[in-house]
N, CA, C and O atoms as a Tinker XYZ file with bonds, in Angstrom:
   396  protein
     1  N    -89.228000 -135.330000   52.761000    73     2
     2  CA   -90.605000 -135.254000   52.934000    64     1     3
     3  C    -91.318000 -136.132000   51.981000    63     2     4     5
     4  O    -92.309000 -136.758000   52.357000    81     3
     5  N    -90.839000 -136.221000   50.674000    73     3     6
     6  CA   -91.499000 -137.031000   49.712000    64     5     7
     7  C    -91.275000 -138.558000   50.096000    63     6     8     9
     8  O    -92.130000 -139.403000   49.829000    81     7
     9  N    -90.108000 -138.860000   50.721000    73     7    10
    10  CA   -89.837000 -140.212000   51.112000    64     9    11
    11  C    -90.863000 -140.631000   52.242000    63    10    12    13
    12  O    -91.393000 -141.742000   52.228000    81    11
    13  N    -91.103000 -139.739000   53.167000    73    11    14
    14  CA   -92.115000 -140.078000   54.197000    64    13    15
    15  C    -93.390000 -140.318000   53.701000    63    14    16    17
    16  O    -94.042000 -141.264000   54.142000    81    15
    17  N    -93.869000 -139.514000   52.760000    73    15    18
    18  CA   -95.229000 -139.658000   52.169000    64    17    19
    19  C    -95.235000 -140.991000   51.388000    63    18    20    21
    20  O    -96.211000 -141.737000   51.473000    81    19
    21  N    -94.241000 -141.282000   50.683000    73    19    22
    22  CA   -94.206000 -142.550000   49.894000    64    21    23
    23  C    -94.243000 -143.774000   50.826000    63    22    24    25
    24  O    -94.854000 -144.778000   50.460000    81    23
    25  N    -93.598000 -143.734000   52.047000    73    23    26
    26  CA   -93.617000 -144.823000   52.978000    64    25    27
    27  C    -95.000000 -144.955000   53.543000    63    26    28    29
    28  O    -95.521000 -146.065000   53.656000    81    27
    29  N    -95.631000 -143.804000   53.914000    73    27    30
    30  CA   -96.966000 -143.843000   54.433000    64    29    31
    31  C    -98.008000 -144.458000   53.437000    63    30    32    33
    32  O    -98.878000 -145.241000   53.815000    81    31
    33  N    -97.867000 -144.068000   52.195000    73    31    34
    34  CA   -98.778000 -144.582000   51.190000    64    33    35
    35  C    -98.622000 -146.076000   50.917000    63    34    36    37
    36  O    -99.593000 -146.811000   50.732000    81    35
    37  N    -97.359000 -146.489000   50.902000    73    35    38
    38  CA   -97.161000 -147.925000   50.754000    64    37    39
    39  C    -97.584000 -148.701000   51.946000    63    38    40    41
    40  O    -98.096000 -149.808000   51.782000    81    39
    41  N    -97.417000 -148.227000   53.088000    73    39    42
    42  CA   -97.924000 -148.961000   54.339000    64    41    43
    43  C    -99.487000 -148.995000   54.312000    63    42    44    45
    44  O   -100.070000 -150.011000   54.691000    81    43
    45  N   -100.134000 -147.961000   53.892000    73    43    46
    46  CA  -101.576000 -147.876000   53.824000    64    45    47
    47  C   -102.062000 -148.926000   52.779000    63    46    48    49
    48  O   -103.004000 -149.673000   53.042000    81    47
    49  N   -101.443000 -148.966000   51.665000    73    47    50
    50  CA  -101.827000 -149.900000   50.607000    64    49    51
    51  C   -101.636000 -151.375000   51.085000    63    50    52    53
    52  O   -102.462000 -152.243000   50.802000    81    51
    53  N   -100.531000 -151.619000   51.808000    73    51    54
    54  CA  -100.340000 -152.946000   52.262000    64    53    55
    55  C   -101.368000 -153.320000   53.330000    63    54    56    57
    56  O   -101.817000 -154.465000   53.372000    81    55
    57  N   -101.741000 -152.395000   54.175000    73    55    58
    58  CA  -102.761000 -152.686000   55.231000    64    57    59
    59  C   -104.157000 -152.956000   54.512000    63    58    60    61
    60  O   -104.883000 -153.856000   54.934000    81    59
    61  N   -104.498000 -152.235000   53.515000    73    59    62
    62  CA  -105.740000 -152.434000   52.776000    64    61    63
    63  C   -105.736000 -153.833000   52.147000    63    62    64    65
    64  O   -106.707000 -154.581000   52.255000    81    63
    65  N   -104.590000 -154.175000   51.469000    73    63    66
    66  CA  -104.533000 -155.475000   50.821000    64    65    67
    67  C   -104.570000 -156.580000   51.874000    63    66    68    69
    68  O   -105.242000 -157.582000   51.627000    81    67
    69  N   -103.921000 -156.485000   53.002000    73    67    70
    70  CA  -103.944000 -157.477000   54.020000    64    69    71
    71  C   -105.375000 -157.703000   54.498000    63    70    72    73
    72  O   -105.834000 -158.840000   54.614000    81    71
    73  N   -106.077000 -156.588000   54.777000    73    71    74
    74  CA  -107.464000 -156.726000   55.288000    64    73    75
    75  C   -108.456000 -157.385000   54.259000    63    74    76    77
    76  O   -109.272000 -158.242000   54.599000    81    75
    77  N   -108.323000 -156.928000   53.007000    73    75    78
    78  CA  -109.251000 -157.487000   51.965000    64    77    79
    79  C   -108.967000 -158.918000   51.531000    63    78    80    81
    80  O   -109.876000 -159.718000   51.310000    81    79
    81  N   -107.654000 -159.218000   51.414000    73    79    82
    82  CA  -107.334000 -160.532000   50.807000    64    81    83
    83  C   -106.910000 -161.603000   51.792000    63    82    84    85
    84  O   -106.727000 -162.760000   51.411000    81    83
    85  N   -106.754000 -161.237000   53.036000    73    83    86
    86  CA  -106.391000 -162.206000   54.084000    64    85    87
    87  C   -107.417000 -162.364000   55.192000    63    86    88    89
    88  O   -107.981000 -163.425000   55.457000    81    87
    89  N   -107.607000 -161.186000   55.827000    73    87    90
    90  CA  -108.445000 -161.166000   57.018000    64    89    91
    91  C   -109.958000 -161.391000   56.739000    63    90    92    93
    92  O   -110.632000 -162.201000   57.376000    81    91
    93  N   -110.425000 -160.631000   55.763000    73    91    94
    94  CA  -111.896000 -160.719000   55.422000    64    93    95
    95  C   -112.294000 -162.137000   54.975000    63    94    96    97
    96  O   -113.274000 -162.658000   55.507000    81    95
    97  N   -111.604000 -162.787000   54.042000    73    95    98
    98  CA  -112.042000 -164.137000   53.648000    64    97    99
    99  C   -112.047000 -165.201000   54.737000    63    98   100   101
   100  O   -112.932000 -166.054000   54.808000    81    99
   101  N   -110.988000 -165.113000   55.612000    73    99   102
   102  CA  -110.968000 -165.983000   56.761000    64   101   103
   103  C   -112.110000 -165.769000   57.657000    63   102   104   105
   104  O   -112.718000 -166.744000   58.099000    81   103
   105  N   -112.459000 -164.532000   57.969000    73   103   106
   106  CA  -113.528000 -164.275000   58.917000    64   105   107
   107  C   -114.860000 -164.680000   58.262000    63   106   108   109
   108  O   -115.748000 -165.155000   58.969000    81   107
   109  N   -115.031000 -164.516000   56.979000    73   107   110
   110  CA  -116.276000 -164.946000   56.383000    64   109   111
   111  C   -116.487000 -166.428000   56.414000    63   110   112   113
   112  O   -117.568000 -166.926000   56.730000    81   111
   113  N   -115.434000 -167.118000   56.081000    73   111   114
   114  CA  -115.550000 -168.650000   56.149000    64   113   115
   115  C   -115.824000 -169.087000   57.523000    63   114   116   117
   116  O   -116.725000 -169.902000   57.722000    81   115
   117  N   -115.097000 -168.599000   58.522000    73   115   118
   118  CA  -115.270000 -169.098000   59.881000    64   117   119
   119  C   -116.562000 -168.707000   60.417000    63   118   120   121
   120  O   -117.136000 -169.451000   61.213000    81   119
   121  N   -117.100000 -167.531000   60.023000    73   119   122
   122  CA  -118.408000 -167.137000   60.568000    64   121   123
   123  C   -119.520000 -168.032000   59.945000    63   122   124   125
   124  O   -120.467000 -168.415000   60.633000    81   123
   125  N   -119.393000 -168.353000   58.656000    73   123   126
   126  CA  -120.334000 -169.209000   58.019000    64   125   127
   127  C   -120.274000 -170.570000   58.626000    63   126   128   129
   128  O   -121.314000 -171.170000   58.896000    81   127
   129  N   -119.088000 -171.085000   58.853000    73   127   130
   130  CA  -118.984000 -172.462000   59.466000    64   129   131
   131  C   -119.575000 -172.501000   60.887000    63   130   132   133
   132  O   -120.232000 -173.479000   61.246000    81   131
   133  N   -119.353000 -171.454000   61.697000    73   131   134
   134  CA  -119.853000 -171.350000   63.008000    64   133   135
   135  C   -121.367000 -171.254000   62.999000    63   134   136   137
   136  O   -122.022000 -171.918000   63.802000    81   135
   137  N   -121.932000 -170.465000   62.132000    73   135   138
   138  CA  -123.371000 -170.301000   62.037000    64   137   139
   139  C   -124.012000 -171.604000   61.573000    63   138   140   141
   140  O   -125.104000 -171.943000   62.029000    81   139
   141  N   -123.360000 -172.343000   60.677000    73   139   142
   142  CA  -123.888000 -173.697000   60.269000    64   141   143
   143  C   -123.913000 -174.703000   61.389000    63   142   144   145
   144  O   -124.890000 -175.416000   61.618000    81   143
   145  N   -122.757000 -174.728000   62.097000    73   143   146
   146  CA  -122.689000 -175.595000   63.280000    64   145   147
   147  C   -123.805000 -175.205000   64.372000    63   146   148   149
   148  O   -124.472000 -176.055000   64.961000    81   147
   149  N   -123.918000 -173.936000   64.557000    73   147   150
   150  CA  -124.900000 -173.491000   65.518000    64   149   151
   151  C   -126.336000 -173.803000   65.082000    63   150   152   153
   152  O   -127.171000 -174.157000   65.915000    81   151
   153  N   -126.618000 -173.679000   63.831000    73   151   154
   154  CA  -128.005000 -173.979000   63.316000    64   153   155
   155  C   -128.290000 -175.465000   63.473000    63   154   156   157
   156  O   -129.408000 -175.840000   63.826000    81   155
   157  N   -127.323000 -176.299000   63.225000    73   155   158
   158  CA  -127.563000 -177.774000   63.337000    64   157   159
   159  C   -127.518000 -178.261000   64.752000    63   158   160   161
   160  O   -127.846000 -179.425000   64.978000    81   159
   161  N   -127.146000 -177.485000   65.706000    73   159   162
   162  CA  -127.131000 -177.836000   67.086000    64   161   163
   163  C   -125.847000 -178.522000   67.513000    63   162   164   165
   164  O   -125.719000 -178.907000   68.675000    81   163
   165  N   -124.895000 -178.686000   66.610000    73   163   166
   166  CA  -123.651000 -179.331000   66.989000    64   165   167
   167  C   -122.831000 -178.455000   67.953000    63   166   168   169
   168  O   -122.202000 -178.972000   68.876000    81   167
   169  N   -122.840000 -177.192000   67.748000    73   167   170
   170  CA  -122.092000 -176.275000   68.615000    64   169   171
   171  C   -122.556000 -176.289000   70.105000    63   170   172   173
   172  O   -121.750000 -176.282000   71.036000    81   171
   173  N   -123.885000 -176.309000   70.264000    73   171   174
   174  CA  -124.516000 -176.352000   71.592000    64   173   175
   175  C   -124.161000 -177.668000   72.274000    63   174   176   177
   176  O   -123.884000 -177.677000   73.473000    81   175
   177  N   -124.162000 -178.774000   71.545000    73   175   178
   178  CA  -123.872000 -180.084000   72.087000    64   177   179
   179  C   -122.418000 -180.162000   72.563000    63   178   180   181
   180  O   -122.141000 -180.633000   73.666000    81   179
   181  N   -121.488000 -179.691000   71.710000    73   179   182
   182  CA  -120.066000 -179.730000   72.120000    64   181   183
   183  C   -119.802000 -178.778000   73.295000    63   182   184   185
   184  O   -119.095000 -179.131000   74.238000    81   183
   185  N   -120.374000 -177.576000   73.230000    73   183   186
   186  CA  -120.222000 -176.609000   74.311000    64   185   187
   187  C   -120.719000 -177.207000   75.663000    63   186   188   189
   188  O   -120.083000 -177.057000   76.706000    81   187
   189  N   -121.920000 -177.908000   75.583000    73   187   190
   190  CA  -122.413000 -178.403000   76.807000    64   189   191
   191  C   -121.445000 -179.552000   77.409000    63   190   192   193
   192  O   -121.342000 -179.772000   78.616000    81   191
   193  N   -120.836000 -180.164000   76.523000    73   191   194
   194  CA  -119.854000 -181.270000   77.028000    64   193   195
   195  C   -118.546000 -180.717000   77.569000    63   194   196   197
   196  O   -117.963000 -181.275000   78.499000    81   195
   197  N   -118.082000 -179.608000   76.976000    73   195   198
   198  CA  -116.790000 -179.044000   77.287000    64   197   199
   199  C   -116.872000 -178.050000   78.422000    63   198   200   201
   200  O   -115.881000 -177.887000   79.133000    81   199
   201  N   -117.957000 -177.393000   78.635000    73   199   202
   202  CA  -118.073000 -176.291000   79.618000    64   201   203
   203  C   -117.676000 -176.741000   80.997000    63   202   204   205
   204  O   -116.825000 -176.098000   81.613000    81   203
   205  N   -118.264000 -177.849000   81.539000    73   203   206
   206  CA  -117.857000 -178.270000   82.887000    64   205   207
   207  C   -116.387000 -178.535000   83.086000    63   206   208   209
   208  O   -115.843000 -178.298000   84.164000    81   207
   209  N   -115.753000 -179.018000   82.064000    73   207   210
   210  CA  -114.317000 -179.380000   82.182000    64   209   211
   211  C   -113.421000 -178.137000   82.154000    63   210   212   213
   212  O   -112.333000 -178.120000   82.729000    81   211
   213  N   -113.894000 -177.135000   81.493000    73   211   214
   214  CA  -113.044000 -175.907000   81.312000    64   213   215
   215  C   -113.334000 -174.692000   82.215000    63   214   216   217
   216  O   -112.650000 -173.668000   82.214000    81   215
   217  N   -114.439000 -174.913000   83.002000    73   215   218
   218  CA  -114.726000 -173.827000   83.950000    64   217   219
   219  C   -113.653000 -173.477000   84.908000    63   218   220   221
   220  O   -113.449000 -172.294000   85.177000    81   219
   221  N   -112.896000 -174.504000   85.485000    73   219   222
   222  CA  -111.785000 -174.108000   86.375000    64   221   223
   223  C   -110.685000 -173.337000   85.756000    63   222   224   225
   224  O   -109.982000 -172.603000   86.451000    81   223
   225  N   -110.504000 -173.465000   84.498000    73   223   226
   226  CA  -109.518000 -172.683000   83.720000    64   225   227
   227  C   -109.982000 -171.314000   83.360000    63   226   228   229
   228  O   -109.172000 -170.439000   83.052000    81   227
   229  N   -111.213000 -171.118000   83.389000    73   227   230
   230  CA  -111.872000 -169.772000   83.037000    64   229   231
   231  C   -112.309000 -169.683000   81.609000    63   230   232   233
   232  O   -112.584000 -168.594000   81.105000    81   231
   233  N   -112.382000 -170.867000   80.915000    73   231   234
   234  CA  -112.876000 -170.898000   79.577000    64   233   235
   235  C   -114.271000 -171.406000   79.523000    63   234   236   237
   236  O   -114.681000 -172.233000   80.338000    81   235
   237  N   -115.033000 -170.899000   78.529000    73   235   238
   238  CA  -116.293000 -171.444000   78.229000    64   237   239
   239  C   -116.096000 -172.441000   77.129000    63   238   240   241
   240  O   -114.976000 -172.647000   76.662000    81   239
   241  N   -117.232000 -173.098000   76.684000    73   239   242
   242  CA  -117.054000 -174.064000   75.578000    64   241   243
   243  C   -116.721000 -173.435000   74.308000    63   242   244   245
   244  O   -115.934000 -173.987000   73.538000    81   243
   245  N   -117.295000 -172.253000   74.020000    73   243   246
   246  CA  -116.946000 -171.512000   72.756000    64   245   247
   247  C   -115.519000 -170.951000   72.875000    63   246   248   249
   248  O   -114.873000 -170.745000   71.848000    81   247
   249  N   -115.027000 -170.708000   74.037000    73   247   250
   250  CA  -113.722000 -170.224000   74.141000    64   249   251
   251  C   -112.616000 -171.239000   73.608000    63   250   252   253
   252  O   -111.539000 -170.852000   73.153000    81   251
   253  N   -112.985000 -172.567000   73.708000    73   251   254
   254  CA  -112.070000 -173.550000   73.143000    64   253   255
   255  C   -112.035000 -173.404000   71.665000    63   254   256   257
   256  O   -110.974000 -173.436000   71.042000    81   255
   257  N   -113.298000 -173.231000   71.055000    73   255   258
   258  CA  -113.296000 -173.080000   69.568000    64   257   259
   259  C   -112.422000 -171.891000   69.170000    63   258   260   261
   260  O   -111.630000 -171.968000   68.230000    81   259
   261  N   -112.587000 -170.768000   69.921000    73   259   262
   262  CA  -111.786000 -169.592000   69.568000    64   261   263
   263  C   -110.242000 -169.816000   69.620000    63   262   264   265
   264  O   -109.447000 -169.422000   68.767000    81   263
   265  N   -109.944000 -170.508000   70.747000    73   263   266
   266  CA  -108.451000 -170.819000   70.938000    64   265   267
   267  C   -107.926000 -171.707000   69.782000    63   266   268   269
   268  O   -106.836000 -171.481000   69.257000    81   267
   269  N   -108.743000 -172.734000   69.400000    73   267   270
   270  CA  -108.331000 -173.519000   68.265000    64   269   271
   271  C   -108.208000 -172.821000   66.992000    63   270   272   273
   272  O   -107.307000 -173.093000   66.198000    81   271
   273  N   -109.136000 -171.881000   66.766000    73   271   274
   274  CA  -109.139000 -171.056000   65.496000    64   273   275
   275  C   -107.894000 -170.198000   65.507000    63   274   276   277
   276  O   -107.287000 -169.981000   64.458000    81   275
   277  N   -107.501000 -169.708000   66.666000    73   275   278
   278  CA  -106.262000 -168.894000   66.747000    64   277   279
   279  C   -105.009000 -169.715000   66.346000    63   278   280   281
   280  O   -104.132000 -169.301000   65.589000    81   279
   281  N   -105.034000 -170.937000   66.952000    73   279   282
   282  CA  -103.820000 -171.788000   66.707000    64   281   283
   283  C   -103.757000 -172.286000   65.214000    63   282   284   285
   284  O   -102.707000 -172.197000   64.578000    81   283
   285  N   -104.857000 -172.789000   64.695000    73   283   286
   286  CA  -104.881000 -173.503000   63.392000    64   285   287
   287  C   -105.211000 -172.623000   62.194000    63   286   288   289
   288  O   -104.795000 -172.954000   61.084000    81   287
   289  N   -105.910000 -171.557000   62.353000    73   287   290
   290  CA  -106.357000 -170.773000   61.205000    64   289   291
   291  C   -105.534000 -169.449000   61.108000    63   290   292   293
   292  O   -104.611000 -169.291000   60.309000    81   291
   293  N   -105.949000 -168.543000   61.977000    73   291   294
   294  CA  -105.312000 -167.170000   61.891000    64   293   295
   295  C   -105.684000 -166.439000   63.135000    63   294   296   297
   296  O   -106.554000 -166.874000   63.888000    81   295
   297  N   -105.047000 -165.353000   63.353000    73   295   298
   298  CA  -105.422000 -164.552000   64.571000    64   297   299
   299  C   -106.818000 -163.830000   64.277000    63   298   300   301
   300  O   -107.484000 -163.369000   65.204000    81   299
   301  N   -107.196000 -163.761000   63.050000    73   299   302
   302  CA  -108.514000 -163.039000   62.784000    64   301   303
   303  C   -109.658000 -163.969000   62.811000    63   302   304   305
   304  O   -110.797000 -163.501000   62.840000    81   303
   305  N   -109.443000 -165.374000   62.803000    73   303   306
   306  CA  -110.488000 -166.325000   62.702000    64   305   307
   307  C   -111.450000 -166.375000   63.945000    63   306   308   309
   308  O   -112.638000 -166.665000   63.807000    81   307
   309  N   -110.901000 -166.087000   65.141000    73   307   310
   310  CA  -111.882000 -166.233000   66.282000    64   309   311
   311  C   -112.822000 -165.050000   66.418000    63   310   312   313
   312  O   -113.667000 -165.076000   67.313000    81   311
   313  N   -112.736000 -164.011000   65.590000    73   311   314
   314  CA  -113.658000 -162.920000   65.706000    64   313   315
   315  C   -115.117000 -163.361000   65.641000    63   314   316   317
   316  O   -115.933000 -162.814000   66.383000    81   315
   317  N   -115.482000 -164.298000   64.812000    73   315   318
   318  CA  -116.800000 -164.778000   64.685000    64   317   319
   319  C   -117.224000 -165.430000   65.953000    63   318   320   321
   320  O   -118.346000 -165.247000   66.427000    81   319
   321  N   -116.275000 -166.233000   66.531000    73   319   322
   322  CA  -116.646000 -166.967000   67.790000    64   321   323
   323  C   -116.775000 -166.032000   68.931000    63   322   324   325
   324  O   -117.666000 -166.194000   69.765000    81   323
   325  N   -115.910000 -165.044000   69.003000    73   323   326
   326  CA  -115.989000 -164.097000   70.070000    64   325   327
   327  C   -117.300000 -163.260000   69.955000    63   326   328   329
   328  O   -117.900000 -162.903000   70.969000    81   327
   329  N   -117.710000 -162.969000   68.758000    73   327   330
   330  CA  -118.999000 -162.305000   68.523000    64   329   331
   331  C   -120.177000 -163.119000   69.012000    63   330   332   333
   332  O   -121.111000 -162.584000   69.609000    81   331
   333  N   -120.125000 -164.484000   68.743000    73   331   334
   334  CA  -121.185000 -165.329000   69.221000    64   333   335
   335  C   -121.189000 -165.388000   70.745000    63   334   336   337
   336  O   -122.255000 -165.356000   71.361000    81   335
   337  N   -119.981000 -165.474000   71.378000    73   335   338
   338  CA  -119.899000 -165.444000   72.843000    64   337   339
   339  C   -120.509000 -164.198000   73.347000    63   338   340   341
   340  O   -121.254000 -164.256000   74.326000    81   339
   341  N   -120.263000 -163.097000   72.772000    73   339   342
   342  CA  -120.740000 -161.805000   73.243000    64   341   343
   343  C   -122.257000 -161.721000   73.122000    63   342   344   345
   344  O   -122.959000 -161.190000   73.982000    81   343
   345  N   -122.729000 -162.286000   71.983000    73   343   346
   346  CA  -124.222000 -162.288000   71.781000    64   345   347
   347  C   -124.923000 -163.222000   72.768000    63   346   348   349
   348  O   -126.047000 -162.923000   73.171000    81   347
   349  N   -124.324000 -164.319000   73.171000    73   347   350
   350  CA  -124.850000 -165.193000   74.149000    64   349   351
   351  C   -124.737000 -164.766000   75.588000    63   350   352   353
   352  O   -125.286000 -165.404000   76.486000    81   351
   353  N   -124.010000 -163.664000   75.806000    73   351   354
   354  CA  -124.033000 -163.031000   77.087000    64   353   355
   355  C   -122.838000 -163.420000   77.970000    63   354   356   357
   356  O   -122.893000 -163.364000   79.199000    81   355
   357  N   -121.710000 -163.832000   77.256000    73   355   358
   358  CA  -120.458000 -164.203000   78.017000    64   357   359
   359  C   -119.944000 -162.845000   78.608000    63   358   360   361
   360  O   -120.036000 -161.766000   78.022000    81   359
   361  N   -119.419000 -163.031000   79.778000    73   359   362
   362  CA  -118.794000 -161.821000   80.502000    64   361   363
   363  C   -117.495000 -161.391000   79.804000    63   362   364   365
   364  O   -116.922000 -162.120000   78.994000    81   363
   365  N   -117.086000 -160.252000   80.133000    73   363   366
   366  CA  -115.825000 -159.698000   79.560000    64   365   367
   367  C   -114.682000 -160.563000   80.098000    63   366   368   369
   368  O   -113.687000 -160.770000   79.403000    81   367
   369  N   -114.810000 -161.044000   81.270000    73   367   370
   370  CA  -113.748000 -161.851000   81.868000    64   369   371
   371  C   -113.478000 -163.121000   81.046000    63   370   372   373
   372  O   -112.334000 -163.501000   80.796000    81   371
   373  N   -114.624000 -163.780000   80.625000    73   371   374
   374  CA  -114.520000 -165.026000   79.836000    64   373   375
   375  C   -113.934000 -164.630000   78.395000    63   374   376   377
   376  O   -113.111000 -165.360000   77.843000    81   375
   377  N   -114.346000 -163.569000   77.873000    73   375   378
   378  CA  -113.830000 -163.155000   76.592000    64   377   379
   379  C   -112.306000 -162.973000   76.652000    63   378   380   381
   380  O   -111.573000 -163.414000   75.767000    81   379
   381  N   -111.856000 -162.307000   77.732000    73   379   382
   382  CA  -110.476000 -162.061000   77.875000    64   381   383
   383  C   -109.676000 -163.353000   78.143000    63   382   384   385
   384  O   -108.552000 -163.504000   77.665000    81   383
   385  N   -110.272000 -164.276000   78.911000    73   383   386
   386  CA  -109.599000 -165.565000   79.187000    64   385   387
   387  C   -109.460000 -166.434000   77.906000    63   386   388   389
   388  O   -108.549000 -167.253000   77.791000    81   387
   389  N   -110.368000 -166.230000   76.982000    73   387   390
   390  CA  -110.262000 -166.917000   75.671000    64   389   391
   391  C   -109.024000 -166.509000   74.878000    63   390   392   393
   392  O   -108.417000 -167.321000   74.179000    81   391
   393  N   -108.664000 -165.231000   75.003000    73   391   394
   394  CA  -107.461000 -164.743000   74.220000    64   393   395
   395  C   -106.250000 -164.959000   75.061000    63   394   396
   396  O   -105.140000 -164.638000   74.637000    81   395
């Protein structure tokens, strides 16, 4: 029984360390970068150019950014982009196609 409790405590400690030291910093940096690009208008310009090309595949312009973030940064990086897509009114189908 003590062994089981020890395993559970170690797993919980590892999960907390992973979330604080890996996932949270990546999400903060990516969200800051995306907000900066959105404020400067760069994001809207790129999305307007990419959206017509990617509609047949089921992706929106922001979906491309999310896919690139998954490939080059981390699986947690596109959370900021998916949040922006949700705030802009993207359908659940487009959010699912992004992943």
